[in-house]
C-alpha positions as a Markdown table, in Angstrom:
| # | Residue | x | y | z |
|---|---|---|---|---|
| 1 | Met | 15.2 | 239.8 | 226.5 |
| 2 | Thr | 16.0 | 236.1 | 225.6 |
| 3 | Ala | 19.0 | 234.4 | 226.9 |
| 4 | Ile | 21.6 | 233.2 | 224.3 |
| 5 | Thr | 21.6 | 229.9 | 225.9 |
| 6 | Met | 17.9 | 229.4 | 224.7 |
| 7 | Leu | 19.3 | 229.1 | 221.3 |
| 8 | Asn | 21.3 | 226.0 | 222.1 |
| 9 | Leu | 24.7 | 227.6 | 221.7 |
| 10 | Gly | 26.1 | 226.8 | 225.1 |
| 11 | Lys | 27.3 | 228.4 | 228.0 |
| 12 | Thr | 31.0 | 228.7 | 226.4 |
| 13 | Met | 29.7 | 230.6 | 223.4 |
| 14 | Glu | 27.2 | 232.7 | 225.7 |
| 15 | Lys | 30.2 | 233.9 | 227.5 |
| 16 | Lys | 32.1 | 234.6 | 224.3 |
| 17 | Leu | 29.3 | 236.5 | 222.9 |
| 18 | His | 28.9 | 238.6 | 225.9 |
| 19 | Ser | 32.4 | 239.5 | 225.7 |
| 20 | Val | 31.9 | 240.9 | 222.3 |
| 21 | Gly | 28.8 | 243.0 | 223.4 |
| 22 | Ile | 26.1 | 240.6 | 222.4 |
| 23 | His | 24.1 | 239.8 | 225.6 |
| 24 | Ser | 20.7 | 238.4 | 224.2 |
| 25 | Ala | 19.2 | 236.6 | 221.5 |
| 26 | Glu | 17.7 | 239.8 | 220.2 |
| 27 | Lys | 20.9 | 241.4 | 220.0 |
| 28 | Leu | 22.5 | 238.3 | 218.2 |
| 29 | Ile | 19.7 | 238.4 | 215.6 |
| 30 | Glu | 20.0 | 242.2 | 215.3 |
| 31 | Val | 23.9 | 242.1 | 214.8 |
| 32 | Gly | 23.6 | 239.1 | 212.7 |
| 33 | Ser | 25.7 | 236.0 | 212.4 |
| 34 | Lys | 28.7 | 237.6 | 210.3 |
| 35 | Glu | 29.1 | 240.6 | 212.4 |
| 36 | Ala | 29.1 | 238.3 | 215.3 |
| 37 | Val | 31.9 | 236.2 | 214.1 |
| 38 | Trp | 34.0 | 239.1 | 213.1 |
| 39 | Arg | 33.9 | 240.3 | 216.6 |
| 40 | Leu | 34.6 | 237.1 | 218.2 |
| 41 | Lys | 37.4 | 236.6 | 215.6 |
| 42 | Ser | 39.0 | 239.9 | 216.8 |
| 43 | Gln | 38.9 | 238.7 | 220.4 |
| 44 | Tyr | 39.4 | 234.9 | 219.9 |
| 45 | Pro | 41.5 | 234.5 | 216.7 |
| 46 | Ser | 40.9 | 230.7 | 216.7 |
| 47 | Thr | 37.2 | 231.4 | 215.7 |
| 48 | Cys | 36.5 | 229.3 | 212.8 |
| 49 | Val | 33.8 | 229.4 | 210.0 |
| 50 | Val | 32.0 | 226.3 | 211.6 |
| 51 | Ile | 31.0 | 229.1 | 214.6 |
| 52 | Leu | 29.4 | 231.0 | 211.7 |
| 53 | Tyr | 27.2 | 228.1 | 210.6 |
| 54 | His | 26.0 | 227.4 | 214.3 |
| 55 | Leu | 25.1 | 231.1 | 214.7 |
| 56 | Glu | 23.5 | 231.4 | 211.4 |
| 57 | Ala | 21.5 | 228.1 | 212.2 |
| 58 | Ala | 20.5 | 229.4 | 215.8 |
| 59 | Ile | 19.2 | 232.6 | 214.3 |
| 60 | Asp | 17.3 | 230.9 | 211.5 |
| 61 | Met | 15.7 | 228.5 | 214.3 |
| 62 | Asp | 14.7 | 231.3 | 216.3 |
| 63 | Thr | 13.1 | 233.5 | 213.4 |
| 64 | Ser | 11.5 | 230.7 | 211.9 |
């Protein structure tokens, strides 16, 4: 299981992702960036589209 911080998303994003049930890079890839943002948005209403771009870039870098 790979830590989310290995995707260069930072500790704060890692904590937020953990709070919505995403505890590893593999889980983020499995769930996908769109679903992750929907989950984040439900718990953190100020989540914006930029987060989607960051998550998508992190997933693309990891799967390349």
